[in-house]
C-alpha positions in Angstrom: 0.0 0.0 0.0 1.4 3.4 -0.9 2.0 6.1 1.7 -0.7 8.3 0.2 -3.2 5.5 0.3 -2.3 4.8 3.9 -3.0 8.4 4.8 -6.4 8.3 3.1 -7.5 5.3 5.2 -6.5 7.0 8.5 -9.5 8.6 10.4 -9.9 12.4 10.0 -8.5 14.2 13.0 -10.2 17.0 14.8 -8.3 20.3 15.1 -7.6 19.5 18.7 -6.3 16.0 18.0 -4.3 17.3 15.0 -2.7 19.9 17.2 -1.9 17.3 19.9 0.0 15.1 17.3 2.2 18.1 16.6 3.4 18.4 20.3 5.2 16.2 22.8 3.1 13.5 24.3 4.1 14.3 27.9 3.2 18.0 27.6 0.7 18.9 30.4 -0.8 21.5 28.1 -2.1 18.9 25.6 -5.8 18.3 25.3 -6.1 14.5 25.9 -8.8 11.9 25.5 -9.3 12.1 29.3 -9.8 15.9 28.9 -12.4 15.3 26.2 -14.3 12.8 28.4 -14.1 15.3 31.4 -15.4 18.0 29.1 -18.6 16.2 28.4 -19.1 15.5 32.1 -18.6 19.2 33.0 -21.0 20.4 30.3 -23.7 18.2 31.7 -22.8 19.2 35.3 -23.1 22.9 34.7 -26.4 22.3 32.9 -27.9 20.3 35.8 -26.3 22.3 38.7 -25.6 25.8 37.4 -24.8 27.3 40.7 -21.7 25.2 41.3 -19.1 27.8 40.6 -16.2 25.4 40.6 -17.6 23.4 37.7 -17.8 26.6 35.5 -14.2 27.5 36.3 -13.0 24.0 35.5 -15.0 24.0 32.2 -13.5 27.3 31.1 -10.0 26.1 31.9 -10.5 22.9 30.0 -11.9 24.7 26.9 -9.0 27.2 26.9 -6.6 24.2 27.1 -7.8 23.2 23.6 -6.1 26.2 22.2 -7.2 29.3 20.1 -9.7 28.5 17.5 -10.3 24.9 18.6 -13.5 25.2 20.6 -14.4 28.9 20.3 -18.1 28.3 20.0 -18.1 26.1 23.1 -16.0 28.5 25.0 -18.3 31.4 24.1 -21.4 29.4 25.2 -19.7 28.5 28.5 -18.8 32.1 29.2 -22.4 33.2 28.4 -23.8 30.6 30.7 -21.4 31.5 33.6 -22.1 35.2 33.3 -25.8 34.5 33.4 -25.5 33.0 36.9 -22.6 34.8 38.5 -21.2 38.3 38.8 -17.9 38.2 36.9 -14.7 40.2 37.4 -12.7 42.4 35.1 -10.3 39.7 34.1 -13.1 37.4 32.9 -14.4 40.1 30.6 -11.0 41.2 29.3 -10.1 37.6 28.4 -13.4 37.1 26.7 -13.0 40.3 24.7 -9.4 39.4 23.8 -10.5 36.0 22.5 -13.4 37.4 20.5 -11.2 40.1 19.0 -8.6 37.5 18.0 -11.2 35.3 16.3 -12.8 38.2 14.5 -9.5 39.5 13.2 -8.4 36.0 12.0 -11.7 35.6 10.2 -11.4 39.1 8.6 -7.9 38.3 7.5 -9.1 35.1 5.7 -11.8 37.2 4.0 -9.4 39.9 2.6 -10.0 42.3 5.5 -13.8 42.2 5.4 -15.4 42.1 8.8 -18.5 39.9 9.1 -21.5 41.9 10.5 -22.6 39.1 12.8 -19.1 38.9 14.4 -19.2 42.7 14.8 -22.6 42.5 16.5 -21.3 39.8 18.8 -18.4 42.0 19.8 -20.7 45.0 20.4 -23.0 42.8 22.6 -20.0 41.5 24.7 -18.7 45.0 25.2 -22.1 46.3 26.3 -22.5 43.3 28.6 -19.0 43.7 30.2 -19.8 47.1 31.8 -23.0 45.9 33.5 -21.6 43.7 36.3 -19.0 46.0 37.9 -18.0 49.6 37.7 -14.8 49.4 35.5 -13.2 52.4 33.8 -10.9 50.1 31.8 -13.9 48.1 30.4 -15.8 51.2 29.6 -12.7 52.6 27.8 -12.4 49.4 25.7 -16.1 49.7 24.9 -15.8 53.3 23.8 -12.6 52.7 21.8 -14.2 49.7 20.0 -17.0 52.0 18.8 -14.6 54.8 17.9 -12.5 52.4 15.8 -15.5 50.9 14.1 -16.8 54.4 13.4 -13.5 55.3 11.7 -13.5 52.0 9.8 -16.9 52.6 8.4 -15.9 56.1 7.4 -12.9 54.8 5.5 -15.0 52.1 3.8 -17.5 54.8 2.8 -20.4 52.9 4.2 -23.7 54.7 3.7 -25.3 56.2 6.8 -28.4 54.1 6.6 -26.2 50.9 6.7 -23.9 52.2 9.4 -24.0 50.5 12.8 -21.6 53.0 14.4 -22.7 56.5 13.3 -21.6 59.4 15.5 -24.9 59.4 17.4 -24.1 55.9 18.7 -20.6 56.9 19.7 -21.9 60.0 21.6 -24.7 57.9 23.3 -22.2 55.4 24.6 -19.7 58.1 25.7 -22.5 59.8 27.7 -23.4 56.5 29.4 -19.7 56.0 30.2 -19.2 59.4 31.7 -22.4 59.2 33.7 -21.4 55.8 35.1 -17.8 56.6 36.0 -17.8 60.4 36.5 -17.5 60.2 40.3 -14.7 57.6 40.3 -12.1 60.0 41.6 -8.9 58.2 40.5 -9.7 57.5 36.9 -12.9 59.1 35.7 -10.9 61.6 33.7 -9.9 58.9 31.2 -13.4 58.8 29.8 -14.3 62.5 30.4 -11.3 63.6 28.4 -12.4 61.5 25.5 -15.8 63.0 25.6 -14.4 66.5 25.9 -12.0 66.0 23.0 -15.0 64.8 20.8 -16.8 68.0 21.7 -13.7 70.1 21.0 -13.4 68.6 17.5 -17.1 69.5 16.9 -16.3 73.0 18.1 -13.3 73.3 15.7 -15.5 72.2 12.9 -18.3 74.6 13.9 -17.1 77.4 16.2 -20.5 79.0 16.9 -21.3 80.8 20.2 -23.8 78.1 21.1 -21.1 75.4 20.8 -18.7 77.5 22.9 -21.3 78.0 25.6 -22.2 74.3 25.5 -18.6 73.2 26.1 -18.1 75.8 28.8 -21.1 74.3 30.6 -19.5 70.9 30.4 -16.4 72.3 32.0 -18.3 74.0 34.8 -20.3 70.9 35.5 -17.1 68.9 35.6 -15.5 71.3 38.2 -18.3 70.3 40.7 -17.2 66.6 40.4 -14.2 65.6 42.6 -11.6 63.9 40.3 -7.9 63.4 40.6 -6.9 65.6 37.7 -9.0 68.6 38.6 -6.0 70.9 38.4 -5.4 69.8 34.8 -9.0 70.2 34.0 -8.8 73.8 35.3 -5.7 74.4 33.2 -7.5 73.1 30.1 -10.4 75.3 30.8 -8.1 78.3 31.1 -6.7 77.6 27.6 -10.2 77.1 26.3 -11.3 80.5 27.6 -8.1 82.2 26.3 -8.8 80.8 22.8 -12.5 81.5 22.6 -13.5 84.2 25.2 -10.3 86.0 26.0 -12.1 89.3 26.5 -13.8 88.0 29.6 -11.0 85.7 30.7 -10.6 87.1 34.2 -14.3 87.0 35.0 -14.7 83.4 33.8 -11.6 82.2 35.7 -12.7 83.8 38.9 -16.1 82.2 38.7 -14.7 78.8 37.8 -12.1 79.1 40.6 -14.8 79.4 43.2 -16.3 76.1 42.2 -13.0 74.4 41.9 -11.9 75.6 45.4 -15.0 74.0 47.0 -14.3 70.7 45.1 -10.6 70.8 46.1 -11.7 71.0 49.8 -13.9 67.9 49.3 -10.9 66.2 47.5 -8.6 67.0 50.4 -11.0 65.3 52.8 -11.3 62.2 50.6 -7.6 62.0 49.6 -6.3 60.1 52.6 -8.8 57.3 51.9 -7.9 57.3 48.2 -4.2 57.1 49.0 -4.7 54.2 51.4 -7.0 52.3 49.1 -4.6 52.7 46.2 -2.3 50.3 48.1 -4.9 48.2 49.9 -8.0 48.1 47.7 -9.6 45.1 49.4 -9.8 46.7 52.8 -13.6 46.7 53.2 -13.5 48.5 56.6 -11.8 51.5 55.1 -14.3 51.5 52.2 -17.0 51.6 54.9 -15.5 54.5 56.7 -15.0 56.3 53.4 -18.6 55.8 52.4 -19.7 57.1 55.8 -17.8 60.3 55.3 -19.4 60.8 51.9 -22.9 60.1 53.1 -22.9 62.1 56.3 -22.1 65.5 54.8 -23.9 68.8 55.2 -26.8 69.1 52.9 -25.2 71.7 50.6 -22.0 69.5 50.3 -23.8 66.2 49.7 -23.8 64.6 46.3 -25.8 61.4 46.1 -23.7 60.1 43.2 -20.5 60.1 45.3 -21.6 57.4 47.8 -23.2 55.4 44.9 -19.9 55.2 43.0 -18.0 54.5 46.3 -20.3 51.5 46.9 -19.7 50.4 43.3 -15.9 50.6 43.8 -16.1 48.7 47.1 -18.2 46.0 45.4 -15.6 45.7 42.7 -13.1 44.7 45.4 -15.4 42.7 47.6 -18.5 41.6 45.6 -19.2 38.5 47.7 -19.9 40.4 51.0 -23.7 40.6 51.3 -23.6 43.4 53.8 -22.1 45.8 51.3 -25.0 45.1 48.9 -27.5 45.3 51.7 -26.2 48.8 52.8 -26.0 49.9 49.1 -29.6 48.9 48.5 -30.8 50.7 51.6 -28.9 53.8 50.6 -30.4 53.8 47.1 -33.9 53.4 48.6 -33.3 56.1 51.1 -32.1 58.5 48.4 -35.1 57.7 46.1 -33.0 56.5 43.2 -35.1 55.2 40.2 -36.6 51.7 40.4 -34.5 50.7 37.3 -31.3 51.6 39.2 -32.3 49.8 42.4 -33.6 46.7 40.5 -30.4 46.4 38.4 -28.2 46.6 41.6 -30.3 43.9 43.3 -30.1 41.7 40.2 -26.3 41.9 40.4 -26.4 41.5 44.2 -28.2 38.1 44.0 -25.8 37.0 41.4 -22.8 37.9 43.5 -24.4 36.5 46.8 -27.0 34.0 45.9 -26.9 32.5 49.4 -28.1 35.8 51.0 -31.7 35.7 52.0 -31.9 39.4 52.8 -30.8 40.3 49.2 -33.5 38.1 47.7 -36.0 39.6 50.2 -34.9 43.1 49.1 -35.5 42.1 45.4 -39.0 40.7 46.2 -40.0 43.7 48.2 -38.6 46.3 45.8 -40.4 44.7 42.9 -43.6 44.7 44.9 -43.1 48.3 46.0 -42.6 49.5 42.4 -45.7 47.7 41.1 -44.0 44.9 39.2 -46.2 42.1 37.9 -47.2 39.2 40.1 -45.6 36.9 37.5 -42.2 38.7 37.9 -42.3 38.6 41.7 -43.2 34.9 41.7 -40.4 34.2 39.2 -38.0 36.1 41.6 -39.1 33.8 44.4 -38.7 30.7 42.3 -35.2 31.7 41.3 -34.2 32.3 44.9 -35.1 28.8 45.9 -34.1 27.1 42.7 -30.5 28.0 43.4 -30.4 25.4 46.2 -28.1 27.7 48.1 -30.6 29.1 50.6 -30.8 25.6 52.1 -27.4 26.0 53.7 -28.8 28.3 56.4 -32.2 28.3 58.0 -32.2 32.0 58.8 -31.3 32.9 55.2 -34.0 30.6 53.9 -36.5 32.1 56.4 -35.7 35.6 55.5 -36.4 35.1 51.8 -39.5 32.9 52.4 -40.9 35.5 54.9 -40.6 38.2 52.2 -42.6 36.1 49.8 -45.3 35.2 52.4 -45.6 38.9 53.4 -46.1 39.8 49.8 -48.9 37.2 49.5 -50.5 38.5 52.7 -50.7 42.0 51.1 -51.8 40.6 47.7 -54.6 38.5 49.2 -55.7 41.4 51.4 -57.2 43.2 48.5 -60.7 42.1 47.5 -61.0 39.1 49.7 -62.7 38.7 53.1 -60.7 37.5 56.1 -61.8 33.9 55.8 -60.9 33.6 52.1 -57.6 35.4 52.7 -56.6 33.1 55.6 -57.4 30.0 53.5 -55.4 31.1 50.5 -52.5 32.4 52.5 -52.7 29.2 54.7 -52.1 27.0 51.7 -49.0 28.9 50.6 -47.6 29.1 54.1 -48.2 25.4 54.7 -46.4 24.6 51.4 -43.4 26.8 52.5 -43.4 25.3 56.0 -43.5 21.7 54.6 -40.4 22.5 52.5 -38.8 24.2 55.4 -39.3 21.3 57.7 -38.0 18.9 55.1 -34.9 21.0 54.4 -34.2 21.8 58.0 -35.3 19.0 60.3 -36.3 20.4 63.7 -33.6 18.6 65.7 -30.8 19.8 63.4 -32.1 23.3 62.7 -30.2 26.5 63.7 -33.0 29.0 63.2 -32.3 32.0 65.5 -35.4 34.1 64.5 -37.9 31.2 63.8 -39.7 33.8 61.7 -41.4 31.2 59.4 -43.0 29.2 62.3 -44.2 32.4 63.8 -45.9 33.4 60.5 -47.4 29.9 60.3 -48.8 30.3 63.9 -50.4 33.6 62.8 -52.1 31.9 59.9 -53.3 29.0 61.9 -54.7 31.3 64.6 -56.6 33.3 61.9 -58.0 30.0 60.7 -59.1 29.0 64.2 -56.6 26.1 64.3 -55.5 26.9 67.9 -54.4 23.4 68.8 -52.1 23.2 65.8 -50.7 26.6 66.5 -50.0 25.7 70.1 -48.2 22.6 69.0 -45.9 24.8 66.9 -45.0 26.8 70.0 -44.4 23.5 71.9 -42.1 22.3 69.1 -40.2 25.6 69.1 -39.7 25.4 72.8 -37.3 22.5 72.4 -34.8 24.8 70.6 -35.5 28.1 72.3 -36.2 27.1 75.9 -33.4 29.3 77.3 -34.6 32.5 75.6 -36.9 34.7 77.7 -38.1 36.5 74.6 -39.4 33.2 73.2 -41.5 32.5 76.3 -42.8 36.1 76.3 -43.9 35.8 72.7 -45.6 32.5 73.4 -47.2 34.1 76.5 -48.5 37.1 74.5 -50.0 34.7 71.9 -51.7 32.7 74.7 -53.2 35.8 76.2 -54.5 36.9 72.8 -56.3 33.6 72.2 -57.3 32.7 75.8 -58.3 35.8 77.7 -61.4 36.4 75.6 -62.7 33.0 76.7 -61.9 33.5 80.3 -59.1 30.9 80.3 -56.3 32.4 82.4 -54.6 29.2 83.3 -52.9 28.6 79.9 -51.0 31.9 79.7 -49.9 31.6 83.3 -48.8 28.0 82.5 -46.5 29.2 79.8 -44.7 31.5 82.2 -44.6 28.9 84.9 -42.9 26.5 82.5 -40.3 29.2 81.8 -39.8 29.9 85.5 -38.8 26.3 85.9 -35.8 26.7 83.6 -32.7 27.7 85.6 -30.6 28.6 82.5 -32.9 31.4 81.2 -30.9 34.2 79.6 -33.1 36.9 81.2 -35.1 35.4 84.1 -36.0 38.8 85.6 -38.3 39.6 82.6 -40.1 36.3 82.9 -40.6 36.8 86.7 -41.8 40.3 86.3 -44.3 39.2 83.6 -45.6 36.3 85.7 -46.1 38.5 88.8 -47.8 41.2 86.8 -50.1 38.7 85.2 -51.1 37.2 88.5 -51.7 40.6 90.1 -54.1 41.4 87.3 -55.8 38.1 86.7 -54.8 35.6 89.4 -56.3 34.4 92.6 -54.7 34.7 96.1 -53.5 31.1 95.8 -52.0 31.5 92.3 -50.3 34.7 93.4 -48.6 33.1 96.3 -47.7 30.1 94.2 -46.1 32.4 91.6 -44.1 34.2 94.3 -42.7 30.9 95.5 -41.7 29.8 92.0 -40.1 33.2 91.4 -38.1 33.1 94.6 -36.8 29.6 93.8 -35.8 30.6 90.3 -34.0 33.8 91.4 -32.1 31.9 94.2 -30.9 29.4 91.6 -30.0 32.3 89.2 -28.1 34.2 91.9 -26.1 31.0 92.8 -25.2 30.4 89.2 -24.2 34.0 88.6 -22.1 34.0 91.8 -20.2 30.9 90.7 -19.8 32.4 87.2 -18.4 35.6 88.6 -16.0 33.8 91.0 -14.8 31.7 88.1 -14.2 34.7 85.9 -12.3 36.4 88.8 -10.0 33.3 89.1 -9.3 33.1 85.3 -5.7 34.1 84.6 -5.3 37.2 82.4 -5.1 36.3 78.7 -1.8 36.8 77.1 -1.3 39.8 74.8 -1.1 37.5 71.8 -4.5 36.0 72.6 -6.0 39.4 73.3 -4.9 40.8 69.9 -6.1 37.8 68.1 -9.5 37.9 69.7 -9.9 41.7 69.3 -8.9 41.5 65.7 -11.4 38.9 64.7 -14.6 40.9 64.6 -14.1 43.0 61.5 -16.6 44.1 59.0 -16.7 40.8 57.1 -17.6 38.8 60.1 -19.8 41.3 62.0 -21.7 43.0 59.1 -21.8 40.2 56.5 -23.7 38.1 59.0 -21.1 35.3 59.4 -21.4 33.3 62.6 -18.7 33.7 65.2 -17.7 30.1 65.7 -15.1 31.1 68.3 -17.8 32.8 70.4 -20.1 29.8 70.0 -17.3 27.5 71.1 -16.6 29.6 74.2 -20.3 29.7 75.1 -20.6 26.0 74.7 -17.5 25.4 76.9 -18.8 27.9 79.5 -22.1 26.1 79.7 -20.4 22.7 80.3 -18.3 24.3 83.0 -21.4 25.9 84.6 -23.2 22.5 84.5 -20.3 20.8 86.2 -20.1 23.4 88.9 -23.8 23.3 89.6 -23.6 19.5 89.9 -20.6 19.6 92.2 -22.1 22.4 94.5 -25.9 22.2 94.2 -26.5 23.8 97.6 -23.2 25.7 98.2 -23.7 28.9 100.2 -22.6 32.2 98.8 -19.1 33.2 100.0 -18.1 36.7 100.6 -15.8 36.6 97.6 -18.7 35.4 95.4 -20.9 38.2 96.5 -18.2 40.8 96.0 -17.5 39.4 92.5 -21.0 40.5 91.4 -21.2 43.9 89.9 -23.4 46.3 91.8 -26.6 47.0 90.0 -28.4 49.9 91.8 -31.0 50.5 89.0 -32.3 46.9 88.9 -32.0 46.3 92.7 -33.8 49.5 93.8 -37.5 50.2 94.3 -39.2 53.6 94.7 -42.0 53.7 97.3 -44.5 56.5 96.9 -47.5 57.6 98.9 -45.9 57.4 102.3 -47.2 59.6 105.1 -45.1 62.6 106.1 -44.6 61.2 109.6 -43.2 57.9 108.5 -39.6 57.1 109.6 -36.9 55.3 107.8 -37.0 52.6 110.5 -40.7 52.0 109.9 -40.2 51.7 106.1 -37.2 49.3 106.7 -39.3 47.1 109.0 -42.2 47.0 106.5 -39.8 45.7 103.8 -37.4 43.6 105.9 -39.0 40.3 105.0 -38.5 41.0 101.3 -34.7 40.7 101.5 -31.5 42.4 102.6 -31.7 46.2 102.5 -28.4 47.8 101.4 -29.5 51.5 101.7 -32.7 53.4 102.3 -33.3 57.1 101.7 -36.4 59.1 102.6 -37.4 62.3 100.9 -40.4 64.3 102.4 -42.3 67.0 100.6 -45.3 69.2 101.7 -47.8 66.4 101.5 -46.2 62.9 101.3 -42.9 61.1 101.5 -41.0 59.0 99.0 -38.5 56.3 99.9 -35.7 54.9 97.7 -34.7 51.4 98.8 -31.7 49.5 97.4 -31.8 45.7 98.0 -29.1 43.1 97.8 -30.5 41.2 94.8 -33.0 41.6 92.0 -34.9 38.6 93.7 -35.5 40.9 96.7 -36.9 43.6 94.4 -39.5 41.1 93.0 -40.5 40.3 96.6 -40.7 44.0 97.4 -43.1 44.5 94.5 -45.6 42.3 96.2 -46.1 45.1 98.8 -47.5 47.3 96.0 -50.9 48.8 96.9 -50.5 47.7 100.6 -51.2 50.0 103.5 -48.5 51.5 105.8 -49.7 53.8 108.6 -53.0 54.4 106.9 -51.5 55.3 103.5 -51.8 53.1 100.4 -48.3 52.9 98.9 -47.1 52.2 95.4 -43.9 50.2 94.8 -42.1 50.6 91.5 -38.7 49.3 90.2 -36.3 52.2 89.9 -35.4 51.3 86.3 -34.8 54.3 84.0 -35.2 56.9 86.8 -31.4 57.4 87.2 -29.3 59.7 85.0 -25.6 59.3 84.4 -24.1 62.8 84.0 -20.6 63.9 83.0 -18.5 66.6 81.3 -19.6 69.3 83.9 -16.9 71.6 85.4 -14.5 69.9 87.7 -15.5 72.3 90.6 -19.2 71.3 90.3 -20.9 70.0 93.5 -24.4 68.7 94.4 -25.9 72.2 94.6 -24.7 72.9 91.0 -26.1 69.7 89.7 -29.4 70.1 91.5 -29.9 73.7 90.2 -29.7 72.4 86.6 -31.9 69.3 86.9 -34.5 70.4 89.5 -36.9 72.0 87.0 -37.6 68.6 85.4 -38.9 66.7 88.5 -38.5 65.6 92.0 -34.9 64.6 92.7 -34.6 61.8 95.3 -30.8 61.2 95.2 -27.5 62.6 93.8 -24.4 60.4 94.1 -20.8 61.4 93.2 -18.1 58.7 92.8 -15.3 58.3 95.2 -12.1 60.0 94.0 -9.8 57.8 96.1 -8.7 55.5 93.3 -9.0 57.9 90.4 -9.2 61.6 91.1 -9.7 62.4 87.4 -13.2 60.9 87.3 -15.9 63.6 86.7 -19.4 62.2 86.7 -22.4 61.6 89.0 -25.7 59.8 89.2 -29.0 61.7 89.7 -32.2 59.8 90.5 -35.7 61.2 89.9 -38.9 59.9 91.3 -40.3 58.9 87.9 -38.9 57.6 84.6 -40.7 60.3 82.6 -38.9 63.0 84.6 -35.5 61.4 83.9 -36.3 61.0 80.2 -37.4 64.7 80.0 -34.2 65.9 81.6 -32.1 63.7 79.4 -33.7 64.9 76.2 -33.5 68.5 77.2 -30.0 68.6 78.7 -27.9 66.0 76.8 -25.4 67.8 74.6 -26.4 71.2 76.0 -23.8 73.8 77.3 -22.8 73.3 80.9 -23.5 76.5 82.9 -20.2 78.1 84.1 -19.5 78.2 87.9 -17.6 81.4 87.9 -15.9 83.8 85.4 -12.3 83.1 86.4 -9.8 82.4 83.7 -9.7 78.7 84.5 -13.5 78.4 84.2 -13.6 80.4 80.9 -11.8 77.4 79.3 -14.7 75.1 80.2 -17.5 77.3 78.9 -17.5 75.3 75.7 -18.3 72.1 77.6 -21.4 70.3 76.7 -23.1 68.1 79.3 -23.4 64.4 78.6 -26.7 63.1 80.1 -27.7 59.5 79.7 -30.2 57.1 81.2 -28.1 55.0 83.5 -27.4 51.5 82.2 -25.7 49.3 84.9 -24.4 47.0 82.2 -22.2 49.9 81.0 -20.9 51.1 84.3 -17.4 49.9 83.7 -17.3 52.1 80.6 -17.9 55.3 82.6 -14.9 56.1 84.6 -12.2 58.4 83.5 -11.2 60.0 80.2 -11.4 56.8 78.1 -15.0 56.2 79.3 -16.1 59.8 78.7 -14.7 59.9 75.1 -11.9 62.3 76.0 -9.1 59.9 75.3 -7.7 59.3 71.8 -5.8 56.2 70.6 -2.9 57.0 68.3 -1.2 54.3 66.2 1.7 54.1 63.8 3.8 56.7 65.6 7.3 56.9 64.2 9.9 55.8 66.8 11.7 59.1 66.3 8.7 61.1 67.7 8.6 61.4 71.5 5.9 62.5 73.9 6.7 66.2 73.8 6.2 66.2 70.0 2.9 64.4 70.4 1.9 66.9 73.1 2.7 69.8 70.8 0.8 68.2 68.0 -2.4 67.7 69.9 -2.5 70.7 72.4 -3.5 73.1 69.6 -7.0 71.5 69.8 -7.4 72.1 73.6 -6.0 71.6 77.1 -4.5 68.1 77.6 -4.7 66.0 80.8 -2.1 63.4 79.8 0.1 62.0 77.0 1.3 58.5 77.3 3.4 56.4 74.8 3.9 52.9 76.3 7.6 52.1 76.6 9.2 49.4 74.6 12.8 49.8 75.8 13.6 51.7 79.0 17.3 51.8 78.3 17.0 53.4 74.9 13.8 55.3 75.7 11.8 53.9 72.7 8.1 53.4 72.6 5.9 50.8 71.0 4.6 52.9 68.1 1.2 53.7 69.7 0.0 55.9 72.5 -2.9 57.7 74.3 -3.8 61.4 74.5 -6.4 62.5 77.1 -8.1 65.9 76.7 -9.9 67.9 79.4 -13.0 68.3 77.1 -14.8 65.8 74.8 -15.3 68.5 72.2 -11.5 69.1 71.9 -10.9 65.4 71.6 -13.4 65.2 68.7 -11.7 68.1 67.0 -8.3 66.4 67.2 -9.7 63.5 65.2 -8.8 65.7 62.2 -5.2 64.3 62.7 -6.4 60.9 61.6 -4.7 59.7 58.4 -2.2 62.6 58.5 1.5 62.1 58.0 4.0 62.2 60.9 7.5 61.6 59.7 7.4 58.8 57.3 4.2 57.3 58.5 0.5 57.9 58.4 -1.1 58.3 61.8 -4.2 56.6 62.9 -6.2 58.6 65.4 -9.4 57.2 66.9 -11.4 57.5 70.0 -10.1 55.1 72.6 -12.5 52.5 73.9 -12.4 50.3 77.0 -11.5 46.7 76.5 -13.9 44.2 78.0 -12.2 42.3 80.8 -9.2 43.7 82.7 -10.0 47.4 82.0 -7.4 48.2 79.4 -8.0 50.4 76.3 -9.1 49.4 72.9 -9.3 50.9 69.4 -12.3 51.7 67.4 -14.8 49.6 65.6 -15.4 48.2 62.1 -17.9 48.6 59.2 -21.3 48.7 60.8 -20.7 47.5 64.4 -19.3 48.3 67.8 -15.6 48.3 68.8 -13.5 45.8 67.0 -10.3 45.9 68.9 -6.7 46.5 67.8 -6.2 44.2 64.9 -3.8 41.3 64.5 -0.6 42.7 63.2 2.1 43.8 65.6 2.3 47.6 65.9 5.2 48.9 63.8 5.3 45.9 61.5 5.1 46.1 57.7 1.4 45.4 57.9 0.7 48.1 60.5 -1.0 50.5 58.2 -3.4 47.8 57.0 -4.1 46.7 60.5 -4.7 50.2 61.7 -7.2 51.1 59.1 -9.1 47.8 59.4 -10.0 48.9 62.9 -12.2 51.8 61.7 -15.9 51.7 61.5 -18.5 53.3 59.3 
């Protein structure tokens, strides 16, 4: 057989196989038979499970491996499919455009330089699609340049206007869209604006009419109001433009323009530190959050809604998979009344970027309902949310999306249907959702913190009269939420709503009695108070006494547990600095705002519960020791009652004898006015307070008395002059109500403390004083030079919260202390003192020492001001340069635990600690700025 005949009998090779035969067999880049088999498997996999991102990535990688031109159609289809389900990044679109450009050019070369219209349309569609997902100046620029090149090509070819796809109008339209989309992107928006301006300058050169000159001048003036990195160059270009076209009024035009530019430069100066930092650390979401906050919270005349919008878009480009950014972005757009088309497009991108987020799907459902979308579209949105299969990973996310759908149905069926029809139709939908929910999240394995779906189901069952089935839902939920006081109170309120009308008072009380029997309740006082109040209003003498017995037993058990817990905490060795930094640095924006669970905290809680259980088993009846009692924090507000209606002749001893059986009295103060007397009694425990409340409406010396818990009657007051005394405080606060007590702290341990507690007779008096006097100027005591410095003080008046007492002693707790990071080693305390004293008198400057011998510090420190206002002003030094470093200046916060200081919080939450990196390390700047909050 001849060689030619042999070749004819060989099977025809595909382009891929033919290419492989030309390369080495052991080359890893070859497309093999195994690759071909895997390719078929992946194509089927992405069709059946489209939300598995990894399969899409592997499929694209395998198709690219085949080489240019081999599987172009398959690669294009795979990319289109992937972009339909996910939000894709810049690289994805650049690679796609590069491949399509190559294929189009190769095809044109084979056709003698003639471009196929279908290929051109495909390129146009891909360019238009590429700028939808993310705000990208480079992609917009490629899109504009493509149209400009095609426009020039058509001109050279002499294509008739009616056959042209890229006439000048198309180019201008796309350029306007590009400038509008990117105009407020400070670092790079000039790249597109300059193209648009140059286009208009060419028009002006071709037709230099006064109208065209005025039009371009308006474009310049509008651009001056937009902060952009090259504003000085824009101003210089404008100067040249005026010189050329309106030189006779040059000075007048430049003066007017300079006023606008000056205001924009001020705005740029405020934004520039964030821009500089993000240029080197673009993925730092906490700094993006702080930047957005600065842009949003501006005076009305200086607020531009587009600036935060573009900042959100830029943040998304860096961290598109963080649901909280999309959530905040959506709420911002809604708050600023952006058009529905804008909000809907953002939410469509949001659910592509974060398809696991129930709150984003809920936003999309509610937004489409709010803006009158069709029922079919809203239902299709719901179907897409659950078709992803990703909401089944978390019960709360599933519940949030499902609840939005059910709420929509409730409103939909509310129009034109009577209550019975509405409940039946809604009931069918809710039962279907609940059936799927129960199947997806079996009760014993479910982690459903809000149990919002079961609660909605209970509401529907109640409306249908299915009380027994609804009650069974509560009983099922109690297995998971037995320790939550709020759960029992919700159940109790439901039982009251369905039982009291029929005269059945046993069932509501029974719910609370069941709760009282649980020793590990998170807030037992709330349950006890609700039970006693219910029994007073509806119970018998027997049931009231029975409730008091149960309450006393529960509170004794709670006090024992808390004493053991406090003693155990006291004996715990102090955590090492390394552990402290690691713990404080964990709760950043991604974990706290994006809704991620804190597994470390759950682990600690679980371990603590096991330890508590072991301690209770080992010491079930152990008496309280003096150290255990001391370990408990004093809680005056929750352990104090106010007794009103006492006779003027009553004595403190009589009052004490009347309440002695309720518990141990720590202090008693009697205030007498013209008609009656009022007593303030502080007990040892909250259990004693509950017992004291049973004396309400009893008679003492012929007078019917009322007994109320002293909650929200006490004010915490600070930032008054250091020479202020009780008479000074009383003179300011007396107009708002009857003052029963004023307490100043002991200055033995810390003589810098400047606060006091003031207790009114009634909560409404305390609230009135707080609303009127908080943040108001503190009246001066005298006109001496020393006091004139304090005239700018503003009182801080808050309702006393005992859980925050440890935050309220000294400068750090009063917001007068600043925490400074990233201090160059060459800068010492005197330089820091000089840097900050220009904002107001200082109490203290402290840079913790690193090496006593060489007098070096650790790169951070604390500055305490005499006034809160001065400390706030000094925050201007944040992100300013000192030596070769950028300072971080934040309000110091108290650390939980041993009483040290901490940094400031992250995006959307309370204090986040000091970050992980060692101060002074190469990563210090990134660590410093991650600690900021929005």
